[in-house]
C-alpha positions in Angstrom: -28.3 8.5 36.1 -29.0 5.0 34.9 -27.5 3.7 31.7 -29.6 1.9 29.3 -28.3 -1.0 27.2 -28.3 1.2 24.2 -26.1 3.8 26.0 -23.7 1.0 27.1 -23.5 -0.4 23.6 -22.7 3.0 22.2 -19.9 3.5 24.7 -18.4 0.1 23.9 -18.5 0.9 20.2 -16.8 4.2 20.8 -14.0 2.6 22.9 -13.5 -0.2 20.3 -13.3 2.5 17.6 -10.7 4.4 19.6 -8.6 1.3 20.1 -8.7 0.5 16.4 -7.7 4.1 15.6 -4.8 3.9 18.0 -3.8 0.5 16.6 -3.9 1.8 13.0 -1.9 4.9 14.0 0.8 2.7 15.5 0.9 0.7 12.3 1.3 3.8 10.2 4.1 4.9 12.5 5.8 1.5 11.9 5.4 1.9 8.1 6.9 5.4 8.3 9.9 4.1 10.3 10.4 1.2 8.0 10.3 3.4 4.9 12.7 5.9 6.4 15.1 3.1 7.5 14.9 1.5 4.0 13.5 -1.7 5.4 10.6 -1.3 2.9 11.9 -1.0 -0.6 8.7 -1.4 -2.7 5.3 0.2 -2.6 3.4 -3.1 -2.4 5.4 -4.1 0.7 3.6 -1.5 2.7 0.5 -3.7 2.7 2.1 -6.5 4.6 1.9 -4.1 7.6 -1.2 -2.1 7.1 -4.6 -2.7 5.4 -5.5 -1.2 2.1 -9.0 0.3 2.7 -8.2 2.6 5.6 -5.1 3.9 3.8 -7.2 4.5 0.7 -9.8 6.4 2.7 -7.2 8.4 4.5 -5.5 9.3 1.2 -8.9 10.3 -0.3 -8.7 7.8 -3.1 -11.6 5.5 -4.0 -10.9 1.9 -3.0 -11.3 0.4 -6.5 -8.9 3.0 -7.9 -6.5 2.3 -5.0 -6.5 -1.4 -5.8 -5.7 -0.6 -9.4 -2.9 1.6 -8.4 -1.4 -1.1 -6.2 -1.4 -3.5 -9.2 -0.2 -0.8 -11.7 1.7 1.9 -9.7 2.9 3.5 -13.0 -0.7 4.9 -13.4 -0.4 7.0 -10.3 -0.7 10.8 -10.6 1.6 13.1 -8.7 -1.4 14.1 -6.6 -2.2 10.5 -5.6 1.5 9.8 -4.7 1.4 13.0 -2.6 -1.8 12.1 -0.8 -0.5 8.6 0.0 2.8 10.0 1.2 1.0 12.5 3.4 -1.2 9.8 4.8 1.8 7.8 5.9 3.6 11.0 6.9 6.7 10.4 4.7 8.4 12.6 2.1 7.0 12.6 -1.5 10.4 11.6 -2.9 10.6 8.5 -0.6 7.2 7.4 -1.8 8.2 8.0 -5.4 11.3 5.9 -4.9 9.2 3.0 -3.6 7.0 3.2 -6.7 10.0 3.3 -9.0 11.6 0.3 -7.3 8.3 -1.7 -7.8 8.2 -0.6 -11.5 11.8 -1.7 -12.0 11.0 -5.1 -10.5 8.0 -5.5 -12.9 10.3 -4.5 -15.8 12.9 -7.1 -14.8 10.2 -9.8 -14.6 8.8 -8.9 -17.9 12.3 -9.1 -19.5 13.0 -12.5 -17.9 9.6 -13.8 -19.1 10.3 -12.5 -22.6 13.7 -14.2 -22.6 12.3 -17.5 -21.3 9.5 -17.5 -23.9 12.0 -16.8 -26.7 14.3 -19.6 -25.5 11.4 -22.0 -25.3 10.2 -21.1 -28.7 13.7 -21.4 -30.3 14.3 -24.8 -28.6 10.9 -26.1 -29.8 11.8 -25.0 -33.4 15.2 -26.9 -33.2 13.5 -30.2 -32.3 
């Protein structure tokens, strides 16, 4: 049986897809290990290891919504947290902890910004 260029091209595509899938699976395993070992402490730190779009697809969340959830994790529903946790194969409570840590960081930054702005406004009034 002779192989046409089209058949060869299709085979190469299939093998490259399989390599990508295996690569992505190993990245997910790395993220899972890091979360369980507390080496990742915030939700956004996950995306230093894996890309956003495949995780969004895997979790069944539209990409634009997923980007919004990364910026504002307090907007996540329980179902979205659960689907992301299942995609990474970690416990729901671990994922919830990552999100709470990120929200606490945002709150600290907001308090510091408010304090700095009030200090700057009071110093400019004194001059």
